N, C-alpha and C positions, 0 to 999 in steps of 0.2 A: 504494499500499499504505500509506504514512504517513497519507494522508487517511482511510483505512478504520479504520486504528488509533485515529486520533483521534475518529472517529465512534463506534467501539465504546466507547472510555473514557469519552467524555462521556455516552453512554446508561447504562453501567453505574453511573457516579458519580450519576446521576438516580434510577435504581431503588434504588440503596442508600439514598439519602435518604429515599425514600418507605417503604422497608421498615424503617427504624429506628424508625418510628412504631408498629409492630405487633410488632417483634421481641422486646419485653420481656414480651409477654403470656403466654409459655409457662413451662415448668419446665425445670430442669436437675437430672438424676439426682444424689441426694445425695453418691454415692461419686466422681461426675465433679467436682461443685461442690468437693469437699474436695481433690482432687489434681490435677485437670487444668483445663481451661478454665472459668473462672467468671464471665467478662465478660458478664453480661446485656447484651443490647442490641447486642452487637458483630456487624457484618454485613461479610462480605467476599467477592470473588468473583475468580477468575482464569480466563482463557480461553487455551488454547495451541492453535494451529492445526496442520494437519498439516505445514505449512512451517517449524514450530519457532518461530513468532512468538508472544510471550505479552503480553497485556494485562491489568493486574491493577487493582483499585480495592478500596477499602475502608479499615477502621480497625483491623485486627487484624494485628499484626506477627509474633507469636509462633508456636509450634508447638501442635499438639493431636493426640490420638490418633486412630488411624483407627477403632478400635472394629470394628463389623461390616463395614465396607468391606474389611477383612482377609480376610474369608471368601472372597473371590475367590482368594487365594493357594494355600491348600492344595487348592482345587478344581482349579486350573490345573495344579498339580504333580501331583496324583493322576492326572488326564487324561494328562499327559505320561509318567507312569510306567507306566500300565497300559492306556490306552485307555478310550473311553467304555463300551463293552459291559460291561467288568469294573466299572468305577466304579459304574455305575448298578445293579449287584446290591446295593450298599451304602447307596444313598439314592435317593429317587424324584426326579420331576421335575415335581411338582405345586405350585401355589401353596396358601398356607394362609390361612385366615380368623382364624386364632388367633395369639396373640402369639408372638414370635420365640423365647421360652424355655420354650414349652408342652410338656407331655408328653401331652396329652389325645388327640391324633389317634392316637399311637402306641399308647396303651393301649385305645382303642376297637376296635382290630383286633389279635388275638393275634400277637405277634412281628412286627408292622408296623415297616418301616424309617421312618427319617425322610423326611418329605415332599420335602424339597429340600435342597440343600447351603447355603442362605442362611439358615436358621434355626440356631439353636444347636446342636441335636442333630445336624443334618447336618454342620455345620462341624467339630464334634468328632469326628464319624466320619471325616471326610476327613483330620484330623490324626493319627488313628490309622492310616489306610490308606496315606498317602503314604510313599515309601521314606525309610529313616534308622534306624539301629541304636539310637538314643537320642533324647531330647528335644532335647538341644544340637544334634545333627546335624540333626535335622528343622528346628529353627528356624533354624539357619543357612542352610539352603536357602530357608526363606520369606524371611528377610532379604536374602539375595542378590537373590531376585527383586523384592522391594519397592525395594531400592536401584537395580537396572537400571530398574524402571519410573518411579521418581521422578527419575533422574538424579543422586542424592545418594548417593556410595559410603561416606559417613560416617553414613548413616542409622542409627538405633538405637531401642531403646524406653526408656519411661519406667519406672523402677524403682518408684516410688510408685504408679503406675496399675496395673502388673503386680501388686503386693501387693493393691491394692484390687478386682482381678478376681477373687480366690479367693472365689468365691461357692458357697453349699451347693447352689444349684439346678443349676448347671452341673456339679457333682460328681454330682449324682442323674442327669443326663443321660448322662454317661460310664457309669455302672454300669448303667443301664437298657438301653443300647445293648450293652453287653458282655454282659449277661446274655442278650440276643436274638441274640448271635451277629455283630453288626455291627462290633465292635471286638475285635481280637485282640492284647491287649497290656496292659501295666500301666498303672495310673494316672499313675505318675511319668514315663513315657514319651510321654504324650499331652497330659494336661492342661497342663502348663507351656508347651507350644507354643501351645495356644489362647490362654492367658492372656497370653503375651508378645507374639504377633502383634497382638491387639488393643490392645496398648499401645505399638506403634510409632507414632513421632510424626513429622509431616510438616509443612511450610508449605504455604499455600494454593497457591503456584506449583508446589510439588511434586506436589500433588494434581492440578492440572491437567496436569502433564507425564505423570502416570500415566494419566489419562483419554485424553490424546492418544495414547498408544501404543495403547490399545483402539480408539480411532477410526481409527487408522492400520493396523488388521488385524494388530496384534502386533508392528509394527516401531517402532524409536526414531525420532522425527521429527527428531532431530539428527544421528544417525549412519547411520541406515537398517538398523541391525543387527536382526536378527529376535529378539525377547525371548520371545514366546509364539507357537507356530504358529498360523496363521490359522484352521485349523479350530476350534482350542481356544478362540480370541477369539470365534468365532461362537456357541460354546456359552455363554461367559460372558456375551455380549450378551443371549442369549435368556433367562438366568436374571436378568439385570438388569431386563429388561422385565417379566417376570411375578412375579418374586419379590424384586425389589432393594429395594423400600420398604416392607418388612415388610407388614402387612395393609392398606396404604394402595396396594399397588401397582396394583390395577386402575384406581382414580379417576386416578392419577399417570400411567397409560399414556393414559388417555382425555384428560386435560387438558394434559399435557405432552408425551407420546409420544417420550420419550428414554430410551435404556437408562441406568439409574442405580442406584447402590448408596449406602445410607445409613449412618450410625452415630451411636450416641447421644451422641457429642461434639458433634453438631450439624453435621456434615460430610457433604457428599454429592459423589460423583463420578460425572460424567455424560459419556457419549461419544456424539457425532454421527458414524456411520461415514462415512470419506472426507472429512470436514470439520474437526472441531475437537473437543477435550476440554475439559471445564469442571470446575472446583473451586469449591464454595460452602461457606461456613461462617456458621453463626449458632446459637450453643449452645442457645438456648431452643427447647423442643420441644413439638409438639403431642400430642395424646392417643394418636397412633400412634408416639410417640417418634422422630418426623421433624422436622427443622428447619423452623419455621415461616417464617422469612425466606428460607431456602434453597429451599423449594418455591416460594414466591411468585416469587422472582427467576428461577428455571429456567422458570416458566410464561411470564413476561413475555419472557425471552430466546427461548424456543421460538416464541412468537407473533410477536415482533418480526422474526425472521428466517425464519420458517416452518420450523423444524427438525425438527418432529414426523416420525417415520417414517411416520406415516399420513396426512400431508397430501399433496396432489396433486404438489407439488414436493419431497417428502421425501426420505429418503436410503435408503429401503428397495429 
């Protein structure tokens, strides 16, 4: 096992050095650069196997916000609250070729629900649907789940990022969905949940711990405790494959083949069922709002150890 860890670490350090050459070619969203990670060219990766072993390499020691990775939380909680049949009355299951904050697909069809829970409109609907009598109560449920998944019971959100998340476009998505009947609640009971959950901050190791729980079919790799029921984890992985990388999901599935979810902080969480979880971080983004270095590292890791679900010896 020690030899395997050393081999993995050596390879991770190698690809990080390679990706540093291209990592600075992207952009960081203005509000992220102002209040969160603004370290152009930073590249880091952590792998946590289902036996609880973690291997980390890279040059970023701090915390960063989960951003859209957090969309997995209200989906999981809503599924636990109501079951899939009820939940998918409020959101679809289809990928989108539009940007993650788009209104256009819903506008094209009268009273159309959000295409999936991984776009902003769908995640906001899930924040409205999940059980809780107030925004505070709902967010405490989200935070408790995030703490269990990452293994850090002190996990919290960044107040500055939370304030910066208060964007007009997401406000419009709330009101559009409420107008069409997919949200039954007041603005102040829903949107603070969405803004706070995207502002939850993690380390790279905590991100790979979260991925490892998903890879381990919902069970903590350290204690064996079930955090999310396995059937719900199956749904999460399906959405990660089809919708997790914004409108780059199709090419990512073809080239990498690992269930993954990205965020505009430059973070990506990826889970190889029955094997390991991966967290990668590189704040410079491509035109699809995904980490340039992160995608390139995941492609190399997937090819190196043949981790694609769609390879002959994959995990499907």
